[in-house]
N, C-alpha and C positions, 0 to 999 in steps of 0.2 A: 275801503270806503268807496262810495259810489262815484265821487268826483275823480278819484284816481283811476278807476276803471274806465270811466267815460273819456278822460284825457288820453289814456293809453291805447284806446281802441285803434287798431290798424297800425300802431307804432310799437317799436321795441324800446324798453328802457335801456339806458347806456351806462356802463360802468367802465371807467378808463383810468389808467395809471401812467402818468408822464414821469419817466425816470429822471428827467433833467440831465444833469452831468453826474450820474451815478450808475454803477453797474460794473460788471466784469464778465468774462466768458463763463466763469463758474456761477455767477449770479443768474445769468440767462438760463443756464441748465437747471439750477435749483428752482427758480421761480416758475419756469414754464413746465417743468415736471410736475410741480404741485398743482398748477392750474389745469394741466392736461388730465390729471388724475381726479380732479374735482367733478362733482355733478353740478353742472351749471344749468339754470333754467333756460329753456329755448326762447323765452320771452325777453331775454336780456342780451345785448351785445356787450361782450367783454373785450376790451381793447388794451393792449400794452404798447407803450411808446418808448422803446429804448433809444439810447444815443445812436446816431447814424452808423457808427463803427460796428454795432451789434445787430443791425437790422437783418442782414442775411442769415445770421445764426438764429435769430428769433423766428424768422419765417420758416426756416427748416425744422425747427423744434416744435413750433406751435401746432396743436391739433386743429381740426376744422372748426371746433367750437370757439376758437379764439381768433381775434383779429390783431394784426400788427400794424402800428401806425408810425409814420415818421414824425419827428418833432417840428420839422420845418421844411419848406422847399422854396425854390426860386421860380419866378414866373416864366423864364425862358427855357427852351428845350436844350440849348447848348450855347457855348460861348466862353469867353474869357472871364469867368466869374469864380475866382479862387474860393474853394471850400464850399461852394453851393451845390445843391442837389436839385435836379429838375423833376417835374412831374413825370416825364417820360422814364427817367431812371427809377423812380419809385414804382411806376406801373410795371417796369421790366422785372422788378423783384416780386411782383404779385400783390403789392400793397394797394388797398382801397381807401385807406385813411391817412390823413395828415393833419397835424395841429398847426393852425395859422393864427397869427395875431399876437 
């Protein structure tokens, strides 16, 4: 439709999956193999958000057509914040996406 085309001009559509508290090393392998093998439109950003424990594996496995997102991060770069992940840590993994809120 014309309204969708007009709205999307200059922007990409976004499709994301937040795994919440789900997944395993095998799940990362299986899902990302399937997504890597898929023909995805260049007009869509496809983003997967595994639990923090699996971020490194997902980054290593994801093809350039996929984006990996963290599910959360803390505002400070470092400090005594047990269990938190900083934006600097996510950037160090090569992540450009994070879910907040």
